[in-house]
C-alpha positions in Angstrom: 0.0 0.0 0.1 1.0 3.6 -0.5 1.7 6.0 2.5 -0.7 8.8 3.2 1.8 11.3 1.7 2.2 9.2 -1.5 -1.5 8.8 -2.0 -1.6 12.5 -2.4 0.1 12.1 -5.8 -2.9 10.3 -7.2 -5.9 11.3 -5.1 -7.3 14.7 -3.8 -6.2 15.3 -0.2 -9.8 16.0 1.0 -11.1 12.6 -0.2 -8.1 10.8 1.4 -8.7 12.6 4.6 -12.4 12.0 4.7 -12.1 8.3 4.1 -9.3 8.0 6.6 -11.5 9.8 9.2 -14.4 7.4 8.5 -12.1 4.4 8.9 -10.7 5.9 12.2 -14.4 6.3 13.5 -15.0 2.5 13.3 -15.6 0.8 16.6 -12.1 -0.4 17.2 -8.9 0.9 18.8 -7.3 3.4 16.3 -5.2 1.6 13.8 -6.0 -1.8 15.2 -6.7 -3.5 11.8 -3.2 -2.6 10.7 -2.5 -2.7 6.9 -6.1 -3.8 6.4 -7.1 -0.2 7.1 -4.6 1.1 4.5 -6.0 -1.4 2.1 -9.6 -0.3 2.6 -8.5 3.4 2.2 -7.0 2.6 -1.2 -9.9 0.5 -2.3 -12.3 3.3 -1.5 -10.1 5.9 -3.3 -9.7 3.7 -6.3 -13.4 2.9 -6.7 -14.4 6.4 -5.7 -16.4 5.3 -2.8 -17.4 7.9 -0.1 -17.7 7.4 3.7 -20.9 5.5 4.4 -20.8 3.7 1.0 -21.1 0.0 0.6 -18.2 -1.1 -1.5 -19.2 -3.5 -4.1 -16.6 -5.7 -5.9 -17.0 -7.4 -9.2 -13.7 -9.2 -10.0 -12.3 -10.8 -13.1 -9.1 -12.7 -13.3 -7.0 -12.6 -16.6 -4.3 -15.0 -17.4 -2.2 -13.7 -20.3 -0.3 -16.4 -22.1 2.5 -16.1 -24.6 5.6 -18.0 -25.8 9.2 -16.7 -25.9 11.8 -17.3 -28.6 14.6 -17.3 -26.0 13.1 -20.4 -24.5 12.7 -22.1 -27.9 16.3 -21.4 -28.7 18.1 -21.9 -25.5 17.7 -24.1 -22.4 16.6 -21.3 -19.9 13.7 -23.5 -18.5 13.5 -27.0 -17.1 10.5 -27.6 -19.4 10.1 -27.5 -23.2 8.4 -24.6 -25.0 5.2 -26.5 -25.8 4.5 -26.7 -22.1 2.7 -23.3 -22.4 -0.1 -24.7 -24.3 -0.2 -27.8 -22.1 -0.7 -25.6 -19.1 -3.5 -23.5 -20.8 -5.3 -26.8 -21.6 -5.0 -27.7 -17.9 -6.5 -24.3 -17.0 -9.4 -25.1 -19.5 -9.9 -28.6 -17.9 -9.8 -27.2 -14.4 -6.7 -29.0 -13.1 -4.3 -26.1 -12.0 -3.6 -24.5 -8.7 -5.2 -21.3 -10.2 -8.5 -23.2 -10.9 -8.7 -24.4 -7.2 -8.1 -21.0 -6.0 -10.5 -19.3 -8.4 -13.2 -21.8 -7.5 -12.8 -21.3 -3.8 -12.8 -17.4 -4.2 -15.8 -17.4 -6.8 -13.9 -15.3 -9.3 -14.6 -15.7 -13.0 -11.6 -15.9 -15.4 -10.4 -15.5 -18.9 -7.4 -16.7 -20.7 -5.8 -14.3 -23.2 -3.8 -15.9 -26.0 -1.2 -13.1 -26.4 1.0 -15.2 -28.7 1.4 -18.9 -27.9 3.4 -21.0 -30.3 0.8 -23.8 -30.8 -2.8 -22.4 -30.7 -3.9 -25.2 -32.8 -3.3 -27.5 -29.8 -5.8 -25.7 -27.6 -8.8 -27.9 -26.5 -12.4 -26.7 -26.4 -13.9 -26.0 -23.0 -16.2 -23.7 -21.0 -13.4 -21.2 -20.3 -13.1 -18.2 -22.6 -9.9 -18.0 -24.5 -9.7 -14.5 -26.0 -7.5 -14.4 -29.1 -5.3 -11.4 -28.9 -2.4 -13.1 -30.5 0.6 -11.1 -31.7 2.3 -14.1 -33.3 3.5 -17.5 -32.7 5.9 -16.6 -29.8 8.4 -13.8 -29.7 11.8 -13.9 -31.3 14.9 -14.9 -29.4 15.9 -11.7 -27.4 19.5 -13.0 -27.2 20.1 -12.6 -30.9 17.4 -10.1 -32.2 14.6 -7.9 -31.0 11.7 -9.9 -29.3 8.9 -8.1 -31.3 8.4 -5.6 -34.1 7.0 -2.1 -34.0 3.8 -3.4 -35.6 3.4 -6.1 -33.0 3.9 -3.6 -30.2 1.3 -1.2 -31.7 -1.0 -4.1 -32.0 -0.4 -4.9 -28.3 -1.6 -1.5 -27.3 -4.8 -2.0 -29.3 -5.4 -5.4 -27.6 -4.8 -3.8 -24.3 -7.5 -1.3 -24.9 -9.9 -4.0 -26.2 -9.3 -6.2 -23.0 -9.8 -3.2 -20.6 -12.9 -2.1 -22.4 -14.3 -5.6 -22.5 -13.9 -5.9 -18.7 -15.5 -2.5 -18.2 -18.5 -3.6 -20.3 -18.9 -6.4 -17.9 -19.0 -3.8 -14.9 -15.8 -5.3 -13.5 -14.1 -3.1 -11.1 -11.3 -5.5 -9.9 -9.0 -6.9 -12.5 -6.6 -9.6 -11.3 -3.6 -10.3 -13.5 -1.9 -13.6 -14.0 0.4 -15.1 -16.8 1.7 -18.2 -18.3 4.7 -18.5 -20.7 7.8 -20.6 -20.7 10.8 -18.3 -20.9 8.9 -15.2 -19.4 11.1 -14.8 -16.4 14.0 -14.2 -18.8 12.0 -11.5 -20.6 10.8 -9.9 -17.3 14.3 -9.9 -15.8 15.5 -8.2 -19.0 12.8 -5.6 -18.7 13.4 -5.0 -15.0 17.2 -4.5 -15.6 16.6 -2.0 -18.4 14.0 0.0 -16.5 15.8 0.1 -13.2 19.5 0.2 -14.2 20.1 -2.8 -11.9 22.4 -5.6 -13.2 21.0 -8.6 -14.8 22.6 -10.6 -12.1 20.4 -8.7 -9.5 17.3 -9.1 -11.6 17.5 -12.7 -12.7 16.3 -15.7 -10.7 16.0 -19.5 -11.4 12.4 -19.3 -12.8 11.1 -22.8 -13.1 14.1 -24.1 -11.1 17.1 -24.1 -13.4 20.6 -25.0 -12.3 23.7 -22.9 -12.2 24.7 -23.4 -15.9 21.3 -22.5 -17.1 21.1 -19.5 -14.8 24.4 -18.3 -16.3 23.2 -18.8 -19.8 20.0 -16.8 -19.0 22.0 -13.8 -17.6 24.3 -14.0 -20.6 21.4 -13.9 -23.0 19.8 -11.0 -21.2 23.1 -9.1 -21.4 23.1 -9.6 -25.2 19.6 -8.4 -25.5 20.2 -5.3 -23.4 23.4 -4.5 -25.5 21.1 -3.6 -28.4 19.2 -0.9 -26.5 20.1 2.8 -27.1 21.2 5.0 -24.3 18.2 6.0 -22.1 15.8 3.7 -23.9 12.0 4.4 -23.8 9.7 1.8 -22.3 8.5 0.9 -25.7 12.0 0.4 -26.9 12.7 -1.9 -24.0 9.6 -3.9 -24.7 10.3 -4.3 -28.3 13.9 -5.3 -27.7 13.4 -7.7 -24.7 9.8 -8.1 -23.7 7.1 -10.6 -24.2 3.8 -10.6 -25.9 1.9 -11.3 -22.7 4.0 -8.7 -20.8 3.1 -6.0 -23.4 -0.6 -6.8 -23.4 -0.8 -6.8 -19.6 1.0 -3.4 -19.5 -1.3 -1.8 -22.1 -4.5 -3.3 -20.4 -3.3 -1.6 -17.1 -2.7 1.8 -19.1 -6.1 1.7 -20.6 -7.7 1.1 -17.2 -6.1 4.3 -16.0 -8.6 6.7 -14.5 -11.5 4.3 -15.0 -12.5 3.3 -11.3 -11.0 -0.1 -11.7 -8.5 -1.7 -9.2 -5.6 -3.6 -10.7 -4.4 -6.5 -8.5 -0.7 -7.2 -9.4 0.6 -10.7 -9.0 4.2 -11.8 -9.0 7.4 -11.1 -10.8 6.3 -11.2 -14.4 3.1 -9.1 -13.8 5.1 -6.7 -11.7 7.5 -6.1 -14.7 4.3 -5.3 -16.8 3.2 -2.9 -14.0 6.6 -1.1 -13.9 6.4 -0.6 -17.7 2.8 0.6 -17.4 3.8 3.0 -14.7 6.8 4.3 -16.8 4.5 5.0 -19.7 1.5 6.3 -17.7 2.6 7.2 -14.1 -1.0 7.9 -12.8 -1.9 4.2 -13.2 0.2 3.4 -10.2 -2.5 4.9 -7.9 -4.9 2.1 -9.1 -2.5 -0.8 -8.3 -2.7 -3.2 -5.4 0.2 -5.4 -5.1 -0.7 -8.9 -4.0 2.4 -10.7 -3.3 6.3 -10.7 -3.0 7.3 -13.8 -5.1 10.2 -16.1 -4.6 12.1 -14.6 -7.5 15.0 -12.7 -6.0 14.5 -9.6 -8.2 10.9 -9.2 -7.1 11.5 -7.4 -4.0 13.8 -4.8 -5.7 11.0 -4.2 -8.3 8.4 -3.6 -5.5 10.7 -1.1 -3.9 10.9 0.8 -7.1 7.2 1.0 -7.2 6.8 2.0 -3.5 4.7 -1.2 -3.2 4.0 -3.1 0.1 2.5 -6.5 -1.0 -0.3 -8.1 0.9 1.3 -11.6 1.0 4.8 -13.0 1.4 4.3 -16.7 0.8 7.4 -17.4 -1.3 5.1 -18.1 -4.5 6.7 -18.3 -7.8 4.1 -20.4 -9.8 2.6 -17.5 -11.8 -0.9 -18.0 -13.1 -1.9 -15.2 -10.9 -2.1 -17.3 -7.8 -0.9 -14.6 -5.5 -3.4 -12.1 -6.9 -6.3 -14.5 -6.3 -5.2 -15.6 -2.9 -5.0 -11.9 -1.9 -8.5 -11.4 -2.9 -9.8 -12.6 0.5 -8.0 -9.7 2.1 -9.5 -7.3 -0.4 -12.9 -8.6 0.4 -12.3 -8.3 4.1 -11.1 -4.7 3.8 -14.2 -3.8 1.7 -16.5 -5.6 4.1 -15.3 -3.8 7.3 -15.3 -0.4 5.5 -19.0 -1.2 4.4 -20.6 -2.8 7.4 -18.6 -2.0 10.5 -20.2 0.2 13.1 -19.0 3.7 13.9 -18.6 5.9 17.0 -20.8 9.1 17.1 -18.3 11.5 18.5 -21.1 13.9 19.5 -22.7 11.6 22.1 -20.5 8.6 22.3 -23.0 6.2 20.8 -22.4 3.4 18.3 -23.9 4.0 14.9 -24.8 0.6 13.3 -24.7 0.1 9.5 -27.4 -1.6 7.7 
């Protein structure tokens, strides 16, 4: 969560103060709900609720899937490149961790095909797979740019389409997840380019690779970054070393900016997309809730760059948006106490009950 002072960058001070005062009047010792109070404050600000309002949440979970040329060309993962489509089929059939968490939370979800290598292998099912494909996997960032200008422009259009579709369903909570073998390589490269940190600081073991594969992964990232100009733009970084799913997540976040919709950010790859979005459209940071600090070593450093306090620290590094969905119970709890908890009437010391 953002501090009171930092919230003023994104919201009017009077609104912040009014909501904070309403939370402080709840029948409890001042500040006794800890970070849950800060979370309730941010939710009310993002969704433009006033003191006394009942916060209504309508969530949608989006899993953005894309393949990466770097994983097709080099052993930077413990699994093969066709594992992406296998996992998407597992989502469709309901056999993944994210399916269990979504079912428990009652959150609907969609899969976004941002550019998987084998879409012909997708199986039919009851889960919506939105075709927003930019191609059959990016190119190998170690030897050439990951995507073209045309693909990047198309990613922006798809991001707008995805955001508008969610808004048309009256969703006001978008939870972000991802799937794509090789995407920790792309996310680490994006992080290094955006923060100025070394690839060594930004790069972890992803699916659980050994020392030799980790060294190769870092080497490939350095080769990709060597093609960037001095002081590159976020778009140049995306084009050079990003992923299709990372690009579409970033542009979906950007097109949700200013639209009374909360963006729940998952782990390392989604946070790389969030960092890109904030670099392009700084105001979107005010709509972001950060769900988790993942087990990837660079994630904490990226969260620090975004002034983000995650809701969970469970050591997750599965992806799929598992951290985002697990954090939703805390989001619901914060909205519930804001909406239903009784308040003190300071004029006569009585308790005011909410209907």
